VOPAGU-2260 file (C-alpha; in pm, 1 decimal, decimal comma):
REM VOPAGU-2260
SITE   aa  ch    i         X         Y         Z
SITE  MET   A    0   15943,0   10925,7    5958,2
SITE  LYS   A    1   15599,3   10806,9    5839,2
SITE  ASN   A    2   15480,8   10775,5    6199,9
SITE  LEU   A    3   15591,9   11132,6    6266,1
SITE  ILE   A    4   15405,5   11250,8    5959,3
SITE  LYS   A    5   15090,6   11077,1    6086,2
SITE  LEU   A    6   15137,2   11257,0    6417,7
SITE  ILE   A    7   15173,1   11589,5    6240,9
SITE  VAL   A    8   14859,1   11536,0    6036,4
SITE  SER   A    9   14666,1   11468,6    6355,3
SITE  PHE   A   10   14796,0   11778,0    6538,2
SITE  PRO   A   11   14459,1   11902,2    6661,0
SITE  ILE   A   12   14410,2   11571,4    6840,5
SITE  ALA   A   13   14767,8   11473,7    6922,2
SITE  ILE   A   14   14883,5   11796,6    7082,5
SITE  PRO   A   15   14724,5   11904,2    7410,2
SITE  ILE   A   16   14526,0   12227,7    7408,1
SITE  MET   A   17   14754,0   12382,0    7670,3
SITE  LEU   A   18   15037,8   12400,3    7417,7
SITE  ALA   A   19   14840,2   12641,2    7203,0
SITE  GLN   A   20   14739,6   12880,9    7480,4
SITE  ASN   A   21   15024,7   13125,8    7425,5
SITE  ASN   A   22   15079,9   13047,8    7059,2
SITE  PRO   A   23   14750,0   13025,2    6870,9
SITE  PRO   A   24   14718,4   12817,7    6551,9
SITE  ILE   A   25   14836,6   12983,8    6235,0
SITE  LYS   A   26   14542,2   13068,6    6011,1
SITE  SER   A   27   14727,8   13163,3    5691,7
SITE  PHE   A   28   14837,0   12807,6    5607,7
SITE  ASP   A   29   14801,1   12444,1    5713,8
SITE  GLU   A   30   15042,3   12388,0    6005,4
SITE  GLY   A   31   15054,2   12011,8    5961,0
SITE  VAL   A   32   15133,9   12035,8    5591,5
SITE  MET   A   33   15391,6   12304,8    5665,5
SITE  LEU   A   34   15571,2   12083,0    5915,1
SITE  GLU   A   35   15551,6   11786,0    5677,1
SITE  SER   A   36   15702,2   12001,4    5403,8
SITE  ILE   A   37   15984,6   12125,5    5624,8
SITE  ALA   A   38   16061,1   11768,5    5734,1
SITE  GLU   A   39   16066,8   11648,9    5372,5
SITE  VAL   A   40   16306,4   11922,4    5263,5
SITE  GLU   A   41   16524,2   11889,1    5573,8
SITE  ASN   A   42   16561,5   11516,4    5515,7
SITE  SER   A   43   16590,2   11516,4    5136,7
SITE  ALA   A   44   16968,3   11524,9    5153,3
SITE  GLY   A   45   16968,2   11221,6    5383,2
SITE  LYS   A   46   17214,4   11369,7    5628,5
SITE  ILE   A   47   17214,2   11520,5    5974,1
SITE  GLY   A   48   17313,2   11883,7    6005,8
SITE  ASN   A   49   17657,6   12000,1    6104,6
SITE  HIS   A   50   17542,9   12188,4    6414,8
SITE  GLY   A   51   17387,3   11912,5    6625,4
SITE  GLU   A   52   17039,7   11943,1    6477,0
SITE  VAL   A   53   16783,3   11685,5    6584,9
SITE  SER   A   54   16449,9   11542,7    6470,2
SITE  PRO   A   55   16303,3   11529,2    6120,6
SITE  TRP   A   56   16284,1   11910,4    6136,0
SITE  GLN   A   57   16658,4   11947,9    6204,9
SITE  ILE   A   58   16600,8   12165,3    6511,9
SITE  MET   A   59   16913,6   12336,6    6645,0
SITE  PRO   A   60   16992,1   12259,2    7010,9
SITE  GLU   A   61   16969,6   12628,1    7108,9
SITE  THR   A   62   16629,0   12660,5    6942,9
SITE  TRP   A   63   16508,5   12339,2    7107,8
SITE  ASN   A   64   16606,1   12475,9    7448,4
SITE  GLN   A   65   16408,8   12797,1    7385,7
SITE  TYR   A   66   16089,4   12600,2    7320,9
SITE  SER   A   67   16125,0   12296,2    7546,9
SITE  SER   A   68   16265,7   12198,4    7883,6
SITE  ALA   A   69   16291,6   11833,6    7772,1
SITE  GLU   A   70   16633,8   11690,2    7691,0
SITE  PHE   A   71   16643,9   11706,1    7312,5
SITE  LYS   A   72   16881,6   11413,9    7258,7
SITE  ASN   A   73   16636,5   11172,7    7421,4
SITE  ALA   A   74   16311,6   11323,8    7293,1
SITE  ASP   A   75   16062,2   11080,0    7149,6
SITE  PRO   A   76   15883,2   11148,6    6818,6
SITE  LYS   A   77   15579,5   11299,0    6990,5
SITE  GLN   A   78   15796,0   11543,3    7188,6
SITE  GLN   A   79   15981,8   11634,5    6870,8
SITE  ALA   A   80   15653,8   11708,5    6689,3
SITE  ILE   A   81   15525,3   11916,5    6979,9
SITE  VAL   A   82   15843,2   12123,6    6990,0
SITE  ALA   A   83   15840,5   12167,9    6610,4
SITE  LEU   A   84   15485,4   12304,4    6632,8
SITE  ARG   A   85   15580,3   12534,0    6921,6
SITE  ILE   A   86   15868,5   12669,6    6716,6
SITE  LEU   A   87   15649,3   12719,4    6409,4
SITE  ARG   A   88   15389,0   12910,5    6610,3
SITE  GLY   A   89   15655,1   13106,1    6797,0
SITE  TYR   A   90   15815,7   13211,3    6470,5
SITE  ALA   A   91   15474,4   13319,7    6339,6
SITE  LEU   A   92   15434,7   13547,6    6641,7
SITE  ILE   A   93   15781,2   13693,7    6591,6
SITE  LEU   A   94   15715,1   13762,0    6223,6
SITE  THR   A   95   15378,1   13917,5    6308,9
SITE  LYS   A   96   15540,2   14147,7    6565,6
SITE  ARG   A   97   15792,1   14246,2    6299,8
SITE  ARG   A   98   15503,9   14315,4    6058,4
SITE  ILE   A   99   15626,1   14049,0    5819,9
SITE  PRO   A  100   15341,2   13850,6    5658,9
SITE  VAL   A  101   15309,6   13497,0    5794,2
SITE  THR   A  102   15331,7   13303,1    5469,2
SITE  VAL   A  103   15473,4   12963,5    5381,5
SITE  THR   A  104   15776,0   13129,9    5222,4
SITE  ASN   A  105   15846,7   13363,8    5514,7
SITE  MET   A  106   15801,2   13082,8    5766,4
SITE  ALA   A  107   16043,5   12864,4    5570,7
SITE  LEU   A  108   16294,9   13150,2    5564,8
SITE  ALA   A  109   16254,6   13189,1    5941,4
SITE  TRP   A  110   16286,7   12813,0    5995,5
SITE  ASN   A  111   16607,1   12799,5    5797,2
SITE  SER   A  112   16779,9   13115,6    5920,4
SITE  GLY   A  113   16588,8   13231,1    6226,5
SITE  PRO   A  114   16295,3   13470,7    6253,3
SITE  ASN   A  115   16491,1   13783,3    6348,9
SITE  ARG   A  116   16708,2   13829,2    6040,6
SITE  LYS   A  117   16694,2   14153,8    5846,4
SITE  THR   A  118   16808,3   13990,7    5522,5
SITE  TRP   A  119   16797,7   13633,1    5400,7
SITE  PRO   A  120   17098,8   13453,4    5253,9
SITE  ASN   A  121   17057,4   13299,5    4908,3
SITE  SER   A  122   17073,7   12951,5    5058,9
SITE  SER   A  123   16768,0   13031,4    5272,4
SITE  ILE   A  124   16580,5   13169,7    4972,7
SITE  LEU   A  125   16646,3   12846,8    4782,0
SITE  TYR   A  126   16540,6   12647,1    5087,6
SITE  ALA   A  127   16215,8   12846,4    5113,3
SITE  GLU   A  128   16142,8   12782,7    4745,6
SITE  ARG   A  129   16185,8   12407,4    4799,9
SITE  VAL   A  130   15957,3   12414,5    5105,2
SITE  LEU   A  131   15695,2   12615,0    4913,2
SITE  ASN   A  132   15704,7   12368,1    4622,6
SITE  VAL   A  133   15663,1   12070,4    4857,0
SITE  TYR   A  134   15387,5   12251,8    5049,3
SITE  ASN   A  135   15195,2   12332,8    4729,5
SITE  ARG   A  136   15228,0   11973,0    4608,8
SITE  ARG   A  137   15103,9   11837,0    4941,3
SITE  ILE   A  138   14811,8   12082,6    4955,8
SITE  ALA   A  139   14710,2   11990,4    4599,5
SITE  THR   A  140   14720,7   11621,4    4690,3
SITE  LYS   A  141   14519,6   11685,7    5006,0
SITE  ARG   A  142   14255,9   11883,8    4817,7
SITE  ALA   A  143   14233,7   11610,8    4553,7
SITE  GLY   A  144   14147,4   11364,9    4829,0
SITE  GLY   A  145   14489,9   11203,4    4850,4
SITE  GLY   A  146   14566,0   11330,6    5199,7
SITE  LYS   A  147   14387,8   11342,3    5531,4
């Protein structure tokens, strides 16, 4: 997990430029910190999801297949991080097209329940609150010089 977090923090270097061509970086928040926060919340319960989710981001197989042609069961940590970033950026585009602000909370809602929902279940709202709290803590630590 710590190695994956290091990979996330180094996204601008670790992920080839070609991956961002169709999905530009998200300007409204720190992508690396967002993915770290999602991974922390997804793994806080210490269990794997009930629907075949994979990686520290608990990516559903169907979602993985939309954003990658690689076999998800055998994906290495770098592939997992690349796909997680593709999904994050893809969801940002979907929310933008729907005229929903691309915020940490809305991205967490989309991550948990999908970006095309009209309403969010209470469980997703609670999930988004946890992600936002972790994100704010990580950003504060980063600004205080405790993060890269």
